[in-house]
N, C-alpha and C positions, 0 to 999 in steps of 0.2 A: 513882798510878795507876789506870785506868777500872777497875770493879768488872765489866762488861762481860764481859771475857774468862772470868772466874771462873764467870758464870752461862752462859754458853757451853758451859762443860767441866761444871756441874751438870747442866744440860740433857741433854747427850750421855749423860751414868751413867743419868738419870733414863729414859731413854727406851730404853736397852739391858736397864736393871731391869724394864721390861713385856715381855718376850719372852716369857717363859715362861708368863705370864698370858694374853697373846693367844692361844697355842696350845689353853687349856684352853677357848677358846671356839668351837674348832672341832669337829665330830661324832669320836666314837668312831673310824669306819672312816677319819680322816685319818693314813694312815701318816707316823710321823716323818721318815721318807726324803724323800715327797714334799712335808711342809713345809721341811725343809730345800732341798729343791731350786727350790722357787717361791720362798722367801727371798733365796736367791744369784742366782738370775734377774734377779728385780726389781730389787735391791738394786745387783748388781755390774752389768748392763746398763744402768740409767738413770744410773749415775755415768760409765759407758764413754761412751753417746751425750753427755754434756756437755763431757767431756775430748776426745773427739775434734773436736766443733764448737769448742772452745778449743784446740784444737792443741796439746795437752798431751803429747801419746801421739803416740812416734816408732817405727813396728810394727818398721821395720827392724834398729835399733839397740837394742829394748829387751830388757835382760834377763829371756831366756825360763825359763834354768832355775833363778834364783832366784826367779822367779814360779810355775814350777810345784810346786815345793816347799810354797811358803807355801801354796798352794791344794790341794795334799792334805791339809796338815796343818786348815785351815778347814773344807775338805769335812768330812771326819772327826770335827772337834769339834761340828760343828753336827748330825751322824747321832748321836751319844752323847747329845748336851747334851738333844736333843728329846724322846730315847728314854728319857734317865732322868727330864724332866718327865711324861711319860707314868706310870711304873711308881710315880716315889717323891714328886712333889708338884714345886709351883714352888718353894718356900720351901728346902728341903733340897736340890735339885738344883740350883739356882742358888747358894746358900753355898757347896756342899763342891765348884761345881768351879770357881768363883774363888776362895776359898780356899785350894784345893790348888796351884792353879797355881804360884805362888811358890815353894812346897815344892819341886817337881818340876823348877822353873826352876835352884834350886840344886844340886840333884842332877845334873843335865845337865850344870851348868857343871863342877860337880866333878871328874865324871867322866871328860868327854873334853875341855873345852877347860883344865882343871888350874887354874881359879880358885878359891882356899881360900874358902870359906862364912866371912859375918861372924857373930862372938857374935848379932848382932840377928837373923841370918836362923836360927839353931839356934832361939832362944828363939821365934820364928815359927812355927818347924817344930811344937816340941813343942806349942805352942796347937792348931795345926791338926789333928796324930795325934790327942790327947788329946779333941777336938771328935769328930773322926769315929767313935773309939770308943766313945762317948755314941751316937752315932745307930746305931752299929753294936750295942752293947748294948741298946739298946729293944726290947723284944719287946712283940707285942700290937697294935702299933698300925697301924693301915690304912695310912696315908700313908709308914710308913717298909718301904721294901723294900730288901734288901742287892744286890740285882741294879742297881737304880736306883742307887744309892751307888754302888755300882762303876764303873757307868757313869760317875759324875759325876767319879770321880778318874780313869778312863783319859782323860774329856775335861779334866781339866785339865793332865794329863800333856802332850794333844796340845795344849790354848793353849800350854803353855811352849816347846814346838817349834816353834810356829808361830811365837813372839815370836822364840827366838832365830833362826828360819831368816830371817825377813823383815827381821834387820837389816842383812843384806847389800842386800837389795833398795832399805831405804830408803836407803844409803849413793851408792845409783847413780840416782835416781829419788824425784818427789817425794811428798810423803805421800797424798794423792787421788789422781794416777792410779796409783798403786803398789796401793791398796786396790779403786779400779776394776778393774783388769785381775786382780787378787787374785780377786776376787768374781766376777768372768765367765768365767775358765779354771775356778772352784770348779763353777761351773752347768753348765760342759760335761761335767764330769765327773759331776754328779750327774744329768742330764737320762736318762740309760737307765734311772732310777728312776720316769720318768713312763707307761714301756712295761710295766713290772712289776706294779706294784701297780694298786689300786684308785683313780681320778682321777675316780668320777663324782660325788664329792662339792664338785668343782671347776664345777660347774654352777649352783650357789647361787650368787648375787651377794654375799651378806654374806661366804660363805667365800673367795670371791676378794678380798673388799674387807680380810679378815683377813689373805692371805697378801702384799696389795699393802702393810697396813698394816708388817708384817714386815719387809719389802724395804725400804721406802722411807724411815721413822721408825726402825727398828731398826738399819736398816744405814746406808742413803745418809745421811738428814739426821744421825742420831747423830752419825756419825763426821766429816762437816764442821761438826757442831759443837764438838767436842770437839779437831779441829785446827786452828780456827781460835782457839779458848781456848785451846792449847798452845804457839800461836808467840806468845802474849805473857805468859806466865807461867810461873813455875819449874816444872820436870818435878813434883817433890816437890808442890807444892801442886796441882796436877792429879792426883797418885797419890790424894792424901786426899781430894780431894773425888770418884773415882772409887768412894769406899765408897758412896757413892750407887745404884750399882747394885745389892748384894748386900741394901743395906739396904730398896730400894724392891722388892724381887722376893720378898722374905719378909713384908714389910708387905702385899700386894698376894695373896701366896699364903694370907693368914691372913685377910684383911678382904673381900676380892672372891672369891676361889676358896671358898671358906669350909675352907680345911683344916685340921682340928685336931691341936694338937700338943702331947704331952706333956710336964711339966717336964723330962726328961732329953733330948726334942729340943729345946726349949730353951737349956737349957745347951751343947748339941754345937753348934747353931747361934750363940751368942755366943760360944764359944769359938773358932769359925773366922773368925766377926769381929773376934773380939780378935786373931788372928795377922795378919789386914791392917791393923788399926790400927798392934801394935806394929812390921812390917815399913814400914810406910809413913812414921811420925811417927820409929821410931828411925833409919832411913834417912837422913832431915832432919836431925834432931839431930847424925849423926855427919861428914856434909857441912859442917855449921858451925863 
C-alpha cells in the first residue's frame, strides 16, 4: 500500500493544529467571532465554488435540514474555540477541546441513542477528566483561565454534536461537498457579526492573509487532504494520525507563541493526549 494517503491525513491534521497559533498573530481587537466568520466564509465558499464548477452539488435535492444542524454546530464550535484560545492559550484550548470531544460523544450516544459505552471509552474518559482537573487546579498561572477552559469543554461537546449530526448528512452526500455546504451555511449564520464588531483590523493586508490562511489552509486544504487519505486507509489509522492536531497545537503554543506552562499544566495536557491515544489505539485493538 502506498504511503501517500497516510501523509495526506498527517498533513491535514498538522494544518488543523496550526489554527490557534495563527489566531495569536492577529491584533488584540480582532474579535473571535469575526475570526470565526472570516474563516467559514473563505473556507466554505472557496470549496463551494469548486464543487459547483465540478457539478458535485444539486441544490434542489440537497438535504438542507441535516446541513443546517451541522452548520449551527460548527459555527458554535468556532466561536467557542477561538474565544478559548484568546483566554487560555493555544496549547490548552486545543488539547481540552479535542480531548473532551470523544468523552461528550460517548455520553450523548449513551443518553440519546442508547448505545452503551465501551470499557475503552470509560478508561479514556477517566484520563480526560483527571487531565482537566489538573488544569482547573493549577492556580497562579497566567495562561490558565477557568472560563477559557470551560469554553473549550463546551466546544468539545458542540464538536461531538457536530460529528453525530453530520453522520446523516454524509450518508446522503459525498464528504467534500458536504463540508463545502456546511461551512458555507455556517458563514451565512456568522455574517451578522461583521456588522456588530470592529472590523477595522481587516484593512491590514497581513491580517487578511491570516484569515485566508485559516479559511484555505486549515479548512479547505486540510479537509481535502484528510478526505483524500481517508478513502485509502482504515479509519482507525486516520484517527491515530489525527493525534498530530493537538500535538502540533501544543508544540506551537509553547515554542512559537511563547506560552509558559507549569508542571501541572503539562501533566493535564499529557493526560488529555493520553485519553485520545487510549481511545484510538484501544478501539483499533478491539476491532481486530
